VMD Tcl script that draws the C-alpha trace (Angstrom):
set ca {
  {-9.71 -18.37 23.69}
  {-9.36 -17.52 27.19}
  {-11.78 -18.13 30.16}
  {-13.29 -15.27 32.56}
  {-12.65 -15.39 36.73}
  {-16.36 -17.68 36.43}
  {-14.54 -20.14 34.26}
  {-16.29 -19.54 31.03}
  {-14.76 -18.98 27.71}
  {-14.47 -15.24 26.46}
  {-15.84 -15.03 23.02}
  {-13.10 -14.20 20.14}
  {-12.47 -10.60 19.42}
  {-13.75 -9.13 16.17}
  {-11.14 -7.69 13.68}
  {-12.06 -5.57 11.45}
  {-11.27 -5.83 7.74}
  {-9.69 -1.90 8.18}
  {-7.63 -3.52 10.67}
  {-6.30 -6.27 8.56}
  {-5.58 -3.33 6.09}
  {-3.55 -1.47 9.18}
  {-1.60 -4.47 9.92}
  {-0.67 -5.29 6.83}
  {0.21 -1.62 5.99}
  {2.88 -1.23 9.41}
  {4.10 -4.63 7.91}
  {5.38 -2.62 4.76}
  {8.20 -0.85 7.03}
  {9.62 -4.25 8.97}
  {12.67 -4.26 9.14}
  {13.34 -0.91 7.45}
  {16.21 0.60 9.74}
  {15.98 4.11 10.14}
  {14.36 5.46 7.14}
  {11.97 8.52 6.64}
  {8.22 6.42 6.20}
  {6.04 8.52 4.64}
  {2.50 7.02 4.65}
  {-0.36 8.52 2.06}
  {-3.92 7.75 2.81}
  {-5.80 7.13 6.51}
  {-4.85 3.32 6.79}
  {-1.33 3.55 5.55}
  {-0.67 6.69 8.01}
  {-2.11 4.40 11.12}
  {0.14 1.51 9.34}
  {3.37 3.54 9.79}
  {2.26 5.03 13.57}
  {1.60 1.38 14.59}
  {4.95 -0.02 13.07}
  {6.50 2.93 15.09}
  {4.77 1.82 18.37}
  {5.62 -1.60 18.06}
  {8.44 -3.59 15.77}
  {9.71 -0.50 13.98}
  {11.11 2.37 16.85}
  {13.68 3.86 14.45}
  {11.10 5.01 11.77}
  {10.95 8.71 11.21}
  {7.87 10.21 10.49}
  {6.86 13.60 9.43}
  {4.28 16.13 9.79}
  {4.22 16.09 5.44}
  {5.86 19.23 5.45}
  {9.25 20.46 8.07}
  {8.78 18.52 11.00}
  {10.19 15.20 12.39}
  {7.21 13.73 14.89}
  {6.51 11.07 17.41}
  {3.60 8.36 16.33}
  {1.95 10.66 18.87}
  {2.33 13.37 16.54}
  {4.71 15.04 19.05}
  {7.47 17.32 17.29}
  {10.90 15.15 17.34}
  {12.84 17.43 15.14}
  {13.51 19.68 12.05}
  {13.35 18.46 8.48}
  {14.41 21.34 6.43}
  {13.86 20.96 2.74}
  {17.31 20.51 1.53}
  {17.74 17.46 4.52}
  {14.13 16.00 3.07}
  {15.65 15.52 -0.75}
  {18.82 14.60 0.27}
  {17.21 11.24 1.66}
  {14.64 11.04 -0.68}
  {17.15 10.51 -3.27}
  {19.48 8.51 -1.57}
  {17.23 5.49 -0.63}
  {16.40 6.16 2.76}
  {12.83 6.80 2.48}
  {10.15 4.48 2.10}
  {6.91 6.21 0.25}
  {3.46 4.62 0.37}
  {1.49 5.88 -2.19}
  {-1.85 5.58 -3.88}
  {-2.92 4.58 -7.41}
  {-5.44 5.29 -9.57}
  {-3.98 2.75 -12.07}
  {-1.45 -0.16 -11.70}
  {-0.42 -3.10 -14.04}
  {1.62 -6.22 -13.32}
  {4.62 -4.64 -13.28}
  {3.92 -2.36 -10.76}
  {4.00 0.96 -13.13}
  {1.22 3.69 -11.70}
  {-0.58 6.52 -13.11}
  {-2.11 8.77 -10.82}
  {-2.43 11.63 -13.64}
  {-5.17 11.08 -15.64}
  {-7.33 8.64 -17.05}
  {-7.37 7.69 -21.04}
  {-5.78 9.37 -23.53}
  {-3.13 12.18 -22.50}
  {-4.59 14.84 -24.74}
  {-8.20 14.60 -23.99}
  {-8.19 12.53 -20.92}
  {-12.04 11.32 -19.61}
  {-10.36 12.54 -15.95}
  {-8.17 14.81 -14.72}
  {-6.55 13.13 -11.60}
  {-3.94 14.71 -9.27}
  {-1.16 14.79 -12.16}
  {2.21 13.21 -12.00}
  {3.49 15.02 -9.09}
  {6.77 12.91 -7.16}
  {5.86 9.75 -8.41}
  {8.48 9.38 -10.59}
  {11.53 10.41 -8.37}
  {10.09 8.42 -5.66}
  {9.75 5.21 -7.19}
  {13.47 5.34 -8.74}
  {14.91 7.08 -5.65}
  {13.58 4.99 -2.73}
  {11.67 1.98 -1.57}
  {7.60 2.51 -2.60}
  {4.55 0.39 -1.15}
  {1.20 1.01 -2.84}
  {-2.22 1.10 -0.79}
  {-5.35 0.64 -2.93}
  {-8.65 0.48 -1.13}
  {-10.61 -0.58 -3.42}
  {-9.54 -3.18 -4.85}
  {-10.87 -3.99 -8.42}
  {-10.13 -4.33 -12.48}
  {-10.46 -0.27 -12.73}
  {-7.28 -0.17 -10.72}
  {-5.78 -3.19 -11.66}
  {-5.02 -2.53 -16.15}
  {-3.20 -4.22 -18.37}
  {-1.86 -1.24 -18.96}
  {-1.58 2.00 -17.62}
  {-2.91 5.28 -19.51}
  {0.31 7.54 -18.51}
  {3.39 5.86 -16.23}
  {3.99 7.85 -13.14}
  {5.46 5.51 -10.35}
  {8.06 3.35 -12.81}
  {7.53 -0.11 -12.25}
  {9.85 -3.22 -12.63}
  {9.91 -3.45 -16.57}
  {10.64 0.40 -16.87}
  {13.35 0.43 -14.44}
  {15.32 -2.34 -15.96}
  {15.09 -1.04 -19.30}
  {16.54 2.25 -18.47}
  {19.37 0.50 -16.66}
  {21.77 0.69 -13.31}
  {20.70 4.27 -12.66}
  {17.51 3.26 -12.24}
  {17.40 0.20 -10.63}
  {19.94 1.12 -7.87}
  {17.27 2.70 -5.39}
  {14.13 1.26 -7.18}
  {12.18 -1.26 -5.23}
  {8.34 -1.72 -4.84}
  {7.88 -3.61 -2.20}
  {4.28 -4.33 -1.47}
  {0.80 -3.59 -2.74}
  {-2.13 -3.12 0.27}
  {-5.66 -3.78 -0.38}
  {-8.57 -4.04 1.20}
  {-8.88 -8.16 -0.35}
  {-5.31 -8.53 0.16}
  {-1.36 -8.09 0.51}
  {0.41 -8.30 -3.13}
  {4.21 -8.30 -3.92}
  {6.48 -8.76 -6.96}
  {8.63 -11.64 -5.30}
  {8.37 -13.49 -9.10}
  {11.25 -14.67 -11.28}
  {9.67 -12.03 -14.19}
  {8.96 -9.32 -11.25}
  {5.11 -9.43 -11.79}
  {2.52 -8.56 -9.21}
  {1.39 -11.74 -7.18}
  {-0.83 -12.73 -4.11}
  {1.14 -12.75 -0.87}
  {-1.84 -13.14 1.49}
  {-5.60 -13.01 1.85}
  {-7.23 -11.37 3.84}
  {-9.42 -13.01 6.33}
  {-12.62 -14.15 4.44}
  {-11.38 -13.35 1.29}
  {-10.72 -15.92 -1.29}
  {-8.00 -16.36 -4.35}
  {-10.65 -16.16 -6.77}
  {-12.43 -12.90 -5.66}
  {-8.89 -11.09 -5.53}
  {-8.15 -12.41 -9.20}
  {-11.92 -11.67 -10.81}
  {-10.77 -8.08 -9.24}
  {-7.76 -8.13 -11.22}
  {-7.85 -7.13 -14.91}
  {-4.81 -9.41 -15.75}
  {-3.27 -12.47 -14.84}
  {-2.03 -12.90 -11.07}
  {0.30 -15.15 -10.11}
  {-0.21 -16.63 -6.37}
  {1.49 -19.99 -4.73}
  {0.13 -22.82 -4.21}
  {-1.23 -21.96 -0.80}
  {-2.16 -18.91 -0.34}
  {-1.62 -17.64 3.40}
  {-4.09 -15.42 5.11}
  {-2.82 -11.92 6.46}
  {-1.63 -12.40 9.74}
  {-3.53 -11.63 12.87}
  {-2.89 -8.54 15.19}
  {-2.30 -8.93 18.43}
  {-4.01 -7.87 21.33}
  {-1.47 -5.00 22.11}
  {-1.94 -4.10 18.44}
  {-5.18 -3.80 18.73}
  {-5.46 -1.97 21.64}
  {-2.66 0.82 19.99}
  {-5.21 1.05 16.83}
  {-8.32 1.55 18.71}
  {-7.50 3.11 22.04}
  {-4.35 5.22 21.34}
  {-3.85 5.61 17.19}
  {-7.18 6.15 15.93}
  {-9.88 6.08 18.82}
  {-12.18 8.43 16.55}
  {-12.44 4.91 13.74}
  {-11.36 6.52 10.91}
  {-9.69 3.08 9.43}
  {-13.64 2.43 9.08}
  {-14.34 5.10 6.87}
  {-12.10 4.22 4.50}
  {-11.78 0.48 4.73}
  {-15.76 -0.16 5.57}
  {-16.80 -3.36 6.94}
}
mol new
graphics top color blue
foreach p $ca { graphics top sphere $p radius 0.5 }
foreach p [lrange $ca 0 end-1] q [lrange $ca 1 end] { graphics top cylinder $p $q radius 0.2 }
display resetview
């Protein structure tokens, strides 16, 4: 609490669920060093820009095509495709992808729902998910945490999880790392002995029971689950006034 010039206590600043998600996505790149940050989705993109403007000024951001840009979108340099591929295959990138399905070991599906030969729904396709997950760090953004996303077994493996990476051996595990899974309810990670999902933090107003009910398999958690950290006043100002003044974050995560 703070006091204004009349000696009255100022009202606490209300932080939206979307803003907690932005902050949690930004934290994905904390301590990553000079790597190519590749956020996919509105909230991850805002998070990457927030990280660049605050605690990770060494991050490299792209326009998604052939240019390096700063947090405001101004061009910083040219990124030819050959160099981009060199970074992608050498561990110098951290991508944050989406997931239509995700299992407890981090196997991801963005291709189809149902049998591959006759799918009930056709999605994006496998795309670059296998190469991403075996060649550099990967995190996931799930804007709607539900049992339809967090499933016991994915219908088709696109992104490689910890169990499959271990089975494939050193050639795959060399750069394989799934850092975080950020959802509209919580932050998850794989910091368990068997490298399966666990709850890392809960967004304010969310209970562990809610998260477990929205997950299609048993979900590990510490005895006391911390809350996702609060954004500072400076971080909120950047989110609201500099990075996302139009409030696009609230369209992806309402409420």
